[in-house]
KOLPA-741871 format. One record per residue: y, x, z of N, C-alpha, C in turn; chain. Coordinates in Angstrom, 3 decimals. Atoms other than C-alpha are relative to their C-alpha. Layout:
// KOLPA-741871
[[Y; X; Z]; [Y; X; Z]; [Y; X; Z]; 'A']
...
END
This chain:
// KOLPA-741871
[[1.403; 0.372; -0.016]; [50.924; 1.145; 17.538]; [-0.853; 1.267; 0.064]; 'A']
[[0.911; -1.117; -0.141]; [48.139; 3.487; 18.554]; [-0.799; 0.163; -1.292]; 'A']
[[0.698; -0.274; 1.252]; [46.661; 5.132; 15.457]; [-1.508; -0.224; 0.119]; 'A']
[[1.436; 0.214; -0.168]; [43.148; 4.903; 16.938]; [-0.385; -1.455; -0.205]; 'A']
[[0.269; 1.418; 0.207]; [43.380; 1.109; 16.851]; [-0.189; -0.292; -1.485]; 'A']
[[0.087; 0.184; 1.442]; [43.835; 1.352; 13.080]; [-1.069; 0.903; -0.607]; 'A']
[[0.893; -0.976; 0.618]; [41.887; 4.508; 12.210]; [-1.418; -0.023; 0.555]; 'A']
[[1.305; -0.053; -0.663]; [39.033; 4.291; 14.709]; [-0.106; -1.097; 1.059]; 'A']
[[0.036; 1.100; -0.966]; [38.839; 0.825; 16.300]; [-1.235; 0.093; 0.899]; 'A']
[[1.078; -0.143; -0.972]; [36.711; 0.728; 19.441]; [-1.222; -0.832; -0.356]; 'A']
[[1.161; 0.829; 0.337]; [34.511; -2.083; 18.079]; [-0.883; 0.649; -1.065]; 'A']
[[0.817; -0.762; 0.942]; [33.282; 0.408; 15.462]; [-0.456; 1.344; 0.562]; 'A']
[[0.309; -1.365; -0.429]; [33.222; 3.666; 17.440]; [-0.536; 0.147; 1.419]; 'A']
[[0.380; -0.165; -1.409]; [32.619; 3.069; 21.164]; [-1.510; 0.143; 0.145]; 'A']
[[1.405; -0.252; -0.243]; [29.294; 4.590; 22.100]; [-0.829; 0.304; -1.227]; 'A']
[[0.702; -0.241; 1.260]; [28.410; 5.476; 18.525]; [0.210; 1.427; -0.490]; 'A']
[[-0.097; -1.331; 0.596]; [27.725; 8.743; 16.782]; [0.708; -0.067; -1.362]; 'A']
[[-0.573; 0.145; 1.344]; [28.753; 7.458; 13.328]; [0.755; -1.319; -0.108]; 'A']
[[-0.743; 1.223; 0.283]; [31.350; 4.939; 12.205]; [-0.603; -0.667; -1.232]; 'A']
[[0.545; 0.691; 1.168]; [30.238; 2.255; 9.764]; [0.597; 0.491; -1.318]; 'A']
[[-0.630; -0.456; 1.246]; [32.763; 3.497; 7.175]; [-0.645; 1.284; -0.513]; 'A']
[[0.640; -1.258; 0.396]; [31.047; 6.889; 7.181]; [-1.427; -0.239; -0.496]; 'A']
[[1.351; 0.356; 0.435]; [27.564; 5.379; 6.894]; [0.059; -0.651; -1.373]; 'A']
[[-0.162; 0.695; 1.275]; [28.707; 3.104; 4.070]; [0.281; 0.989; -1.121]; 'A']
[[-0.325; -1.005; 1.009]; [30.182; 6.044; 2.184]; [-1.207; 0.902; -0.269]; 'A']
[[1.146; -0.894; 0.152]; [27.162; 8.304; 2.831]; [-1.133; -0.676; -0.770]; 'A']
[[1.066; 0.735; 0.669]; [24.753; 5.607; 1.658]; [0.415; -0.516; -1.377]; 'A']
[[-0.532; 0.409; 1.303]; [26.961; 4.896; -1.405]; [-0.201; -1.505; -0.232]; 'A']
[[0.155; 1.442; 0.099]; [26.968; 1.148; -0.715]; [1.181; -0.625; -0.726]; 'A']
[[-1.081; 0.719; 0.671]; [28.958; -1.254; -2.846]; [0.733; -0.884; 1.019]; 'A']
[[-0.833; 0.798; -0.893]; [31.508; -3.680; -1.396]; [-0.813; -1.006; 0.815]; 'A']
[[0.761; 1.028; -0.707]; [29.062; -6.467; -0.549]; [-0.920; 0.592; 1.057]; 'A']
[[0.925; -0.603; -0.957]; [26.459; -4.248; 1.111]; [0.748; 0.725; 1.114]; 'A']
[[-0.811; -0.665; -1.016]; [29.111; -2.199; 2.891]; [0.594; -0.987; 0.984]; 'A']
[[-0.559; 1.028; -0.880]; [30.708; -5.347; 4.243]; [-1.067; -0.552; 0.934]; 'A']
[[1.089; 0.485; -0.849]; [27.337; -6.582; 5.512]; [-0.282; 0.994; 1.123]; 'A']
[[0.232; -1.039; -1.019]; [26.764; -3.268; 7.320]; [1.124; -0.015; 1.033]; 'A']
[[-1.159; 0.023; -0.901]; [30.267; -3.436; 8.783]; [-0.108; -1.141; 1.001]; 'A']
[[0.073; 1.147; -0.909]; [29.785; -6.925; 10.201]; [-1.206; 0.083; 0.930]; 'A']
[[1.158; -0.180; -0.870]; [26.302; -6.156; 11.518]; [0.324; 1.004; 1.097]; 'A']
[[-0.280; -1.060; -0.974]; [27.579; -3.010; 13.226]; [0.957; -0.441; 1.099]; 'A']
[[-0.969; 0.426; -1.010]; [30.354; -4.849; 15.031]; [-0.362; -1.325; 0.664]; 'A']
[[0.402; 1.310; -0.515]; [28.443; -8.039; 15.855]; [0.080; -0.034; 1.518]; 'A']
[[-0.184; 0.173; -1.428]; [29.554; -9.146; 19.291]; [0.902; 1.018; 0.657]; 'A']
[[-0.863; -1.039; -0.562]; [31.826; -6.144; 19.749]; [1.481; -0.317; -0.220]; 'A']
[[-1.391; 0.389; 0.267]; [35.014; -7.629; 18.236]; [0.133; -1.511; 0.108]; 'A']
[[-0.006; 1.461; -0.003]; [34.385; -11.298; 17.545]; [-1.350; -0.485; 0.512]; 'A']
[[1.277; 0.593; -0.378]; [31.568; -13.661; 18.415]; [-1.114; 0.568; -0.883]; 'A']
[[1.107; -0.596; 0.744]; [28.230; -12.118; 17.387]; [-0.486; -0.921; -1.110]; 'A']
[[0.469; 0.944; 1.009]; [27.189; -15.268; 15.545]; [0.936; -0.030; -1.205]; 'A']
[[-0.977; -0.012; 1.093]; [30.400; -15.250; 13.486]; [-0.172; 1.255; -0.844]; 'A']
[[0.175; -1.252; 0.750]; [29.936; -11.585; 12.542]; [-1.298; -0.018; -0.796]; 'A']
[[1.274; 0.044; 0.716]; [26.291; -12.155; 11.587]; [0.038; -1.000; -1.149]; 'A']
[[-0.188; 0.947; 1.117]; [27.240; -15.202; 9.486]; [0.785; 0.667; -1.125]; 'A']
[[-0.765; -0.731; 1.021]; [29.796; -13.007; 7.696]; [-0.894; 0.996; -0.722]; 'A']
[[0.930; -0.961; 0.609]; [27.141; -10.329; 7.108]; [-0.952; -0.732; -0.951]; 'A']
[[0.898; 0.810; 0.823]; [24.777; -12.991; 5.782]; [0.681; -0.442; -1.293]; 'A']
[[-0.733; 0.438; 1.191]; [27.456; -14.266; 3.400]; [0.130; 1.128; -1.018]; 'A']
[[-0.112; -1.125; 0.928]; [27.994; -10.799; 1.934]; [-1.349; 0.366; -0.603]; 'A']
[[1.327; -0.202; 0.574]; [24.226; -10.384; 1.501]; [-0.282; -1.053; -1.067]; 'A']
[[0.174; 1.051; 1.002]; [24.188; -13.722; -0.316]; [0.818; 0.285; -1.253]; 'A']
[[-0.805; -0.402; 1.166]; [27.030; -12.525; -2.565]; [-0.742; 1.056; -0.824]; 'A']
[[0.700; -1.081; 0.696]; [24.990; -9.421; -3.402]; [-1.257; -0.517; -0.696]; 'A']
[[1.195; 0.583; 0.610]; [21.794; -11.377; -4.048]; [0.371; -0.777; -1.255]; 'A']
[[-0.461; 0.766; 1.162]; [23.683; -13.710; -6.383]; [0.407; 0.933; -1.137]; 'A']
[[-0.419; -0.955; 1.032]; [25.219; -10.756; -8.232]; [-1.208; 0.651; -0.669]; 'A']
[[1.197; -0.615; 0.569]; [21.813; -9.101; -8.677]; [-0.772; -0.983; -0.870]; 'A']
[[0.682; 1.016; 0.821]; [20.267; -12.338; -9.919]; [0.715; -0.195; -1.331]; 'A']
[[-0.773; 0.160; 1.233]; [23.084; -12.739; -12.438]; [-0.162; 1.195; -0.923]; 'A']
[[0.225; -1.200; 0.814]; [22.657; -9.137; -13.609]; [-1.367; -0.047; -0.669]; 'A']
[[1.357; 0.077; 0.562]; [18.926; -9.678; -14.099]; [-0.080; -1.056; -1.102]; 'A']
[[-0.024; 1.041; 1.041]; [19.517; -12.904; -16.033]; [0.667; 0.548; -1.250]; 'A']
[[-0.732; -0.539; 1.152]; [22.033; -11.125; -18.251]; [-0.850; 1.024; -0.744]; 'A']
[[0.805; -1.022; 0.670]; [19.607; -8.264; -18.944]; [-1.206; -0.613; -0.706]; 'A']
[[1.150; 0.664; 0.617]; [16.728; -10.656; -19.749]; [0.436; -0.835; -1.193]; 'A']
[[-0.447; 0.926; 1.042]; [18.711; -13.153; -21.819]; [1.151; 0.530; -0.851]; 'A']
[[-1.163; -0.519; 0.695]; [21.501; -10.933; -23.046]; [1.252; -0.579; 0.593]; 'A']
[[-1.268; 0.440; -0.586]; [25.148; -11.475; -22.274]; [0.338; -1.448; -0.352]; 'A']
[[-0.270; 1.380; 0.383]; [25.077; -14.889; -23.984]; [-0.830; -0.994; 0.791]; 'A']
[[0.917; 0.911; -0.699]; [22.320; -16.342; -21.712]; [0.485; -0.378; 1.289]; 'A']
END
């Protein structure tokens, strides 16, 4: 197997200056936000654009839910 297919897949690098993995690391994004960036960056380049954007949306929803839960916990304490 060609190492570039694994290390630098064309749907992330073709015609780009930066790979999403490098942007995600540089921006210090967590898993949910990094996954959203990844799917947005490859939308229509690997799979159907709509599928990739739905995946990105799902990871944004995961992050929103996590932030809401953190805020509830800080307002009501860990028992609320």
